[in-house]
C-alpha positions in Angstrom: 0.0 0.0 0.0 2.8 2.4 0.8 4.4 1.8 -2.6 1.0 2.2 -4.3 0.6 5.6 -2.7 4.1 6.7 -3.7 3.6 5.4 -7.3 0.2 7.3 -7.5 2.0 10.5 -6.4 4.7 10.0 -9.0 2.1 9.3 -11.7 0.3 12.5 -10.9 3.5 14.5 -11.1 4.1 15.0 -7.4 4.8 13.1 -4.2 2.5 11.1 -2.0 2.7 9.0 1.2 0.4 7.3 3.6 -0.3 9.1 6.8 -1.6 6.0 8.5 -1.9 2.3 7.6 -3.4 -0.4 9.8 -3.5 -4.1 9.0 -6.9 -5.5 9.8 -6.2 -9.2 9.2 -3.5 -11.7 8.3 -5.1 -14.9 6.8 -7.9 -15.8 9.2 -6.4 -13.8 12.1 -8.5 -10.7 12.5 -7.5 -7.5 14.4 -10.2 -8.4 17.1 -8.0 -11.3 18.1 -4.9 -9.1 18.7 -3.7 -8.3 22.2 -1.3 -5.8 23.6 2.1 -6.9 24.9 1.1 -5.9 28.4 -1.9 -8.2 28.2 0.2 -11.1 26.9 2.9 -10.5 29.6 0.2 -10.5 32.3 -1.3 -13.8 31.3 0.6 -15.6 28.5 -1.3 -18.9 28.9 -4.5 -17.1 28.0 -3.2 -15.4 24.9 -0.3 -17.4 23.4 -1.6 -19.8 20.8 -0.5 -23.4 20.5 1.6 -24.2 17.4 -1.3 -26.1 15.8 -3.7 -23.1 16.5 -1.1 -20.7 15.0 -1.1 -22.7 11.8 -4.9 -22.9 11.5 -4.8 -21.6 8.0 -2.9 -24.7 6.8 -4.6 -27.9 5.7 -4.5 -30.2 8.8 -3.4 -33.9 8.4 -4.0 -36.2 11.4 -1.6 -39.1 11.8 -1.0 -41.8 14.4 0.8 -45.1 14.9 3.6 -46.0 12.5 3.1 -42.9 10.4 3.6 -40.7 13.5 6.8 -42.6 14.4 8.1 -42.2 10.8 7.3 -38.4 10.8 9.2 -38.0 14.1 12.3 -39.3 12.2 11.7 -36.9 9.2 10.4 -39.5 6.8 9.3 -38.5 3.3 6.2 -40.0 1.8 4.5 -40.4 -1.6 1.8 -37.7 -1.4 -1.2 -40.1 -1.3 0.4 -42.1 1.6 0.3 -39.0 3.9 -2.3 -36.8 2.3 -4.9 -39.4 1.2 -7.4 -37.6 -1.1 -6.3 -34.1 -0.1 -5.6 -32.1 -3.2 -4.2 -28.9 -1.8 -0.8 -27.3 -2.6 0.3 -27.2 1.0 2.1 -26.7 3.2 0.3 -29.1 5.6 0.1 -28.9 9.4 0.6 -32.5 10.5 -0.9 -33.2 13.9 -1.3 -36.2 16.2 -4.6 -37.6 17.3 -4.6 -35.2 20.2 -4.3 -32.3 17.7 -0.7 -31.4 18.8 1.4 -30.2 15.9 4.2 -32.7 15.1 5.4 -31.4 11.7 4.9 -29.2 8.7 5.1 -31.0 5.4 5.5 -29.6 1.9 4.9 -31.1 -1.6 8.0 -32.0 -3.5 7.2 -33.5 -6.9 5.0 -36.5 -6.4 5.9 -36.7 -2.7 5.8 -34.8 0.5 8.7 -34.0 2.8 9.1 -32.3 6.2 9.9 -28.6 6.3 9.9 -28.7 10.1 9.6 -31.7 12.5 8.5 -30.9 16.1 7.7 -34.5 17.3 10.0 -35.8 19.9 11.8 -39.0 18.7 11.0 -42.1 20.7 13.5 -43.1 23.4 15.9 -45.9 22.3 15.8 -47.3 25.8 19.4 -46.2 26.5 20.1 -43.3 28.8 22.5 -40.6 27.4 25.2 -39.1 29.5 
């Protein structure tokens, strides 16, 4: 918007700028959901979103069992193996059955691969020192 105002000013043979600009939404997050830093500092648990909630605009893929274990290790998949019938460009918020974010996957050719993996890897049964 700032550039548009400057370009319009130039096109009209002068100068122009915005005196005020306010963002009213980003994706599905609207200004009514915004909070001040003081509010957040006073009660972070009330206002800070979970990672899964923060990615609510992404297509959600629910996984469990062996798929979840493979994702925790950064596995890549053929797209249908992870996405099923989902025909969206991605990226995808991959959550466990409790709706906790475990990874974000992206399409790569005919497959999908992790961009970020948050799932904790299972213990090997050995203690590290």
